[in-house]
C-alpha positions in Angstrom: -53.9 -81.2 5.1 -57.6 -81.7 3.9 -59.9 -83.5 6.1 -61.9 -85.8 4.0 -65.0 -87.7 4.3 -63.3 -91.1 4.5 -61.2 -89.8 7.4 -64.2 -88.7 9.3 -66.1 -92.0 8.4 -63.1 -94.1 9.8 -63.2 -92.2 13.1 -66.9 -92.4 13.4 -67.0 -96.2 12.5 -64.2 -96.9 15.1 -66.1 -94.9 17.8 -69.4 -96.6 16.9 -67.8 -100.1 17.1 -66.2 -99.6 20.3 -69.3 -97.9 21.9 -71.5 -100.9 20.7 -69.1 -103.6 21.9 -68.9 -101.9 25.4 -72.6 -101.5 25.4 -73.1 -105.2 24.6 -70.4 -105.9 27.3 -68.3 -107.9 24.8 -64.8 -108.9 25.9 -62.0 -106.8 24.3 -64.1 -104.3 22.4 -60.9 -103.0 20.9 -61.0 -105.9 18.3 -64.5 -104.3 17.0 -62.5 -101.1 16.4 -59.8 -102.9 14.5 -62.4 -104.7 12.2 -64.0 -101.3 11.6 -60.6 -99.8 10.3 -60.4 -102.7 7.7 -64.0 -102.5 6.7 -64.5 -98.9 5.9 -64.7 -98.2 2.1 -64.9 -95.1 -0.1 -68.3 -96.0 -1.6 -71.5 -97.5 -0.5 -71.2 -100.2 -3.2 -67.8 -101.2 -2.3 -68.8 -101.2 1.4 -71.5 -103.6 0.5 -69.0 -106.0 -1.4 -66.6 -105.7 1.5 -69.4 -106.5 4.0 -70.1 -109.8 2.2 -66.5 -110.7 1.5 -65.3 -109.7 5.2 -68.2 -112.2 6.5 -67.3 -115.0 4.3 -63.6 -114.4 5.0 -64.0 -114.3 8.8 -66.2 -117.3 8.8 -63.6 -119.2 7.1 -61.0 -118.0 9.4 -63.1 -118.6 12.6 -63.8 -122.2 11.3 -60.1 -122.8 10.8 -59.1 -121.4 14.1 -61.7 -123.5 16.1 -60.8 -126.7 14.1 -57.0 -126.3 14.7 -57.6 -125.5 18.5 -60.0 -128.5 19.1 -57.7 -130.8 17.1 -54.1 -129.8 17.7 -54.4 -127.2 20.4 -53.2 -123.6 20.5 -49.5 -122.7 20.2 -47.2 -120.6 18.1 -46.8 -123.3 15.4 -50.7 -124.1 15.1 -51.5 -120.4 14.8 -48.9 -120.1 12.1 -50.2 -123.3 10.2 -53.8 -122.0 10.6 -52.8 -118.6 9.1 -51.2 -120.3 6.1 -54.1 -122.5 5.3 -56.4 -119.5 5.7 -54.4 -117.6 3.1 -54.2 -120.2 0.7 -58.1 -120.8 1.0 -58.8 -117.1 0.7 -56.7 -116.6 -2.4 -58.2 -119.7 -4.0 -61.7 -118.2 -3.3 -60.6 -114.8 -4.7 -61.1 -113.2 -1.2 -57.7 -111.7 -1.0 -59.0 -108.4 0.2 -60.1 -110.0 3.5 -56.9 -111.7 4.4 -55.6 -109.1 6.9 -58.6 -109.1 9.0 -59.1 -112.9 8.7 -55.7 -113.3 10.1 -56.6 -111.1 13.0 -59.6 -113.1 13.7 -57.5 -116.3 13.7 -55.1 -115.0 16.2 -57.7 -113.6 18.6 -59.7 -116.7 18.5 -56.6 -119.0 19.0 -55.2 -117.1 21.5 -57.6 -118.8 24.0 -56.9 -119.3 27.8 -60.5 -120.0 28.5 -62.0 -123.3 29.6 -65.2 -122.7 27.6 -63.4 -122.3 24.2 -66.5 -122.2 22.1 -68.2 -119.4 24.1 -64.8 -117.5 23.9 -64.5 -118.1 20.0 -68.1 -117.0 19.4 -67.6 -113.9 21.5 -64.4 -113.0 19.6 -65.9 -113.6 16.3 -69.1 -111.7 17.2 -66.7 -108.7 18.2 -65.0 -108.7 14.8 -68.5 -109.0 12.9 -69.7 -106.0 15.0 -66.9 -103.9 13.8 -67.6 -104.9 10.1 -71.2 -104.1 10.4 -70.6 -100.7 12.2 -68.4 -99.7 9.2 -71.1 -100.7 6.8 -73.7 -98.7 8.7 -71.4 -95.7 8.8 -70.7 -96.0 5.0 -74.5 -96.2 4.4 -75.8 -93.2 6.2 -72.8 -90.8 7.0 -71.8 -88.3 4.3 -72.9 -90.2 1.2 -70.1 -89.1 -1.3 -71.0 -87.3 -4.5 -68.6 -88.9 -6.9 -70.0 -87.2 -10.0 -69.1 -83.8 -8.7 -65.6 -84.9 -7.7 -65.1 -86.6 -10.9 -66.2 -83.7 -13.0 -64.0 -81.3 -10.8 -60.9 -83.3 -11.1 -61.3 -83.7 -14.9 -61.8 -80.0 -15.3 -58.9 -79.1 -13.1 -56.5 -81.4 -15.0 -57.6 -80.0 -18.3 -57.3 -76.4 -17.3 -53.8 -76.9 -16.1 -52.8 -78.8 -19.2 -54.3 -76.1 -21.4 -52.4 -73.4 -19.4 -49.1 -75.2 -19.9 -49.9 -75.6 -23.6 -50.5 -72.0 -24.0 -47.2 -71.1 -22.5 -45.2 -74.0 -24.1 -46.3 -73.0 -27.8 -45.0 -69.4 -27.1 -41.6 -71.0 -25.8 -42.0 -69.1 -22.6 -42.0 -72.2 -20.4 -39.2 -73.7 -18.4 -38.4 -77.1 -19.7 -37.7 -78.7 -16.4 -40.9 -77.2 -14.7 -43.2 -78.5 -17.5 -41.7 -82.0 -17.2 -42.2 -82.0 -13.5 -45.7 -80.9 -13.9 -46.3 -83.4 -16.6 -45.5 -86.2 -14.1 -47.9 -84.7 -11.6 -50.7 -84.3 -14.1 -50.0 -87.9 -15.1 -50.7 -89.0 -11.4 -53.8 -86.8 -11.3 -55.1 -88.6 -14.3 -54.7 -91.9 -12.4 -56.8 -90.4 -9.5 -59.4 -89.2 -12.2 -59.7 -92.8 -13.4 -60.3 -93.8 -9.6 -63.2 -91.3 -9.2 -64.5 -92.6 -12.5 -64.6 -96.2 -11.1 -66.3 -94.9 -8.0 -68.8 -93.1 -9.9 -69.5 -96.1 -12.0 -70.1 -98.1 -9.1 -72.8 -95.9 -7.5 -76.2 -97.6 -7.8 -79.2 -96.3 -9.8 -82.5 -97.3 -8.6 -84.9 -96.5 -11.4 -84.8 -97.3 -15.1 -84.6 -93.6 -15.9 -81.7 -93.0 -13.5 -80.0 -96.0 -15.1 -80.3 -94.9 -18.6 -79.1 -91.3 -17.7 -76.1 -92.8 -15.8 -75.2 -94.9 -18.7 -75.0 -91.9 -21.0 -73.1 -89.8 -18.4 -70.6 -92.6 -18.1 -70.0 -92.5 -22.0 -69.5 -88.6 -21.6 -67.2 -88.8 -18.7 -65.2 -91.4 -20.2 -64.8 -89.2 -23.3 -63.8 -86.2 -21.1 -61.1 -88.3 -19.5 -59.9 -89.5 -23.1 -59.9 -85.9 -24.2 -57.8 -84.7 -21.2 -55.3 -87.5 -21.8 -54.9 -86.4 -25.5 -54.3 -82.9 -24.5 -51.6 -84.1 -22.0 -50.0 -86.0 -24.9 -49.8 -82.8 -26.9 -48.0 -81.0 -23.9 -45.7 -84.0 -23.6 -44.7 -83.6 -27.3 -44.4 -79.9 -27.3 -42.1 -80.4 -24.3 -40.1 -83.1 -25.8 -39.7 -81.5 -29.3 -39.3 -78.0 -28.0 -36.1 -77.3 -30.0 -37.6 -78.5 -33.2 -40.6 -76.3 -32.7 -38.4 -73.2 -32.3 -36.8 -74.1 -35.4 -40.0 -73.9 -37.7 -40.6 -71.2 -40.2 -42.3 -68.2 -38.6 -45.6 -68.4 -40.7 -46.0 -72.2 -39.9 -45.1 -71.8 -36.3 -47.7 -69.1 -36.0 -50.3 -71.3 -37.6 -49.7 -74.1 -35.2 -49.9 -71.7 -32.4 -53.2 -70.3 -33.5 -54.5 -73.8 -34.2 -53.6 -74.9 -30.6 -55.0 -71.7 -29.1 -58.2 -72.4 -31.0 -58.3 -76.0 -29.6 -57.7 -75.0 -26.1 -60.4 -72.3 -26.2 -62.7 -75.1 -27.7 -61.9 -77.4 -24.9 -62.7 -74.8 -22.1 -65.9 -74.0 -23.8 -67.1 -77.7 -24.0 -67.0 -77.7 -20.2 -69.1 -74.5 -20.1 -71.6 -76.0 -22.4 -72.0 -79.2 -20.5 -72.8 -77.4 -17.3 -75.3 -75.1 -19.1 -73.1 -71.9 -19.3 -73.1 -71.9 -23.2 -75.8 -72.7 -25.6 -75.5 -76.5 -26.9 -75.4 -75.3 -30.6 -72.4 -73.1 -30.0 -69.4 -75.0 -31.4 -66.6 -72.7 -32.2 -63.9 -75.3 -32.7 -66.0 -77.7 -35.0 -67.6 -77.6 -38.3 -66.5 -76.6 -41.9 -64.3 -73.7 -40.6 -62.4 -76.1 -38.4 -61.9 -78.7 -41.2 -60.7 -75.9 -43.5 -58.0 -74.9 -40.8 -56.9 -78.5 -40.3 -56.6 -79.0 -44.1 -54.7 -75.7 -44.2 -52.1 -76.8 -41.6 -51.6 -80.1 -43.2 -51.2 -78.5 -46.8 -48.5 -76.2 -45.5 -46.7 -79.1 -43.6 -46.5 -81.1 -47.0 -45.0 -78.0 -48.6 -42.4 -77.6 -45.9 -41.4 -81.3 -46.3 -41.1 -80.8 -50.1 -39.1 -77.7 -49.5 -36.7 -79.6 -47.2 -36.3 -82.2 -49.8 -35.5 -79.8 -52.5 -33.0 -77.9 -50.4 -31.5 -81.1 -49.0 -32.0 -79.9 -45.6 -31.9 -82.2 -42.6 -35.2 -84.0 -42.1 -34.7 -84.7 -38.4 -36.9 -81.7 -37.4 -39.6 -82.6 -39.9 -39.8 -86.2 -38.7 -40.4 -85.1 -35.0 -42.8 -82.4 -36.1 -45.0 -85.1 -37.5 -45.4 -86.5 -33.8 -46.5 -83.2 -32.6 -49.1 -82.7 -35.5 -50.4 -86.2 -35.0 -50.9 -85.6 -31.4 -52.8 -82.2 -32.3 -55.1 -84.0 -34.8 -55.8 -86.9 -32.3 -56.7 -84.0 -29.6 -58.9 -82.3 -32.2 -60.8 -85.3 -33.1 -61.4 -86.2 -29.3 -62.6 -82.7 -28.9 -65.1 -83.0 -31.8 -66.4 -86.3 -30.5 -66.9 -84.9 -26.9 -68.8 -81.9 -28.5 -71.1 -84.4 -30.1 -71.7 -86.4 -27.0 -72.4 -83.2 -25.0 -74.9 -82.0 -27.5 -76.7 -85.3 -27.6 -76.9 -85.5 -23.9 -78.1 -82.0 -23.4 -80.9 -82.6 -26.0 -82.5 -85.2 -23.8 -81.2 -84.6 -20.4 -80.5 -80.9 -19.9 -82.5 -80.9 -16.6 -80.1 -83.7 -15.3 -77.1 -81.5 -15.0 -76.3 -81.1 -11.3 -75.9 -77.5 -10.1 -72.8 -78.5 -8.1 -71.2 -79.0 -11.5 -71.8 -75.4 -12.6 -70.3 -74.2 -9.4 -67.2 -76.2 -10.2 -66.4 -73.9 -13.2 
């Protein structure tokens, strides 16, 4: 099992919250540790938003708990009623992420056996707040995440795996069940890629130049993700229509195979171009030659359809082949668009490419 930064941050935040609560001699320091668990977040920006939300939510919870105790006393029924009211209010205020910790705050405040209730409630609320602040402080200074590196690495890994399967599938050397299982895994990985993209998008830029570069990178990474999704769609259709592909005329099958091999190489080269391992002007998969190959494939495809009509053959395989070819064309268009974006980015910001990205390939 990999020990990630968030696991380490959670442990450090709990320890810090417990240490500070003990140092300040607060009663029941364990509640500070519990609050730190709820407040830890994967990014600094989300930690900041969580800090504000948790403060607002717990203020509401503390106010409800104190009001209920002072007016109706503390028992099983009033604690439950206070919890219901707090949940309703938090949902109305769109603070649903704070519900769990707010309910903890309500319970520990209303669980009062002290004559000086207000002092007891203030100390309990302060203990929870200390845990929230400890988590925020740890997020702020401890192992700041580099989400761009993680994002690029995850996109590249998914693309490489898809390309590997495409090359095997078009040669009919793959196991149908294994490919299908890996397609499901790759779909899950793309969901994780979208999460990395969200985290990277949320990272703050502090200068106008950084904001401008970041905006262009976001467009670029979004296109990388779109291209990877199109490549996965090609793999899905190759797997789904495997039998129909095997029945293609040999010359046409070889042409489709060569085209996919060319697009796969093009995709790999785009990543190398982005990190500076290839010249920006090198575009093997685009230009006039690529258009000619695309037109050649479509021309032969139309001829095969006409031939099938003349010989009264079953058009079922032709119909399904259209799905495969449309996916290939979509994939090619996405690659060409990504190529243009990379060239435009490198023309103005070639010095902005992180060296960590180069090591990812």
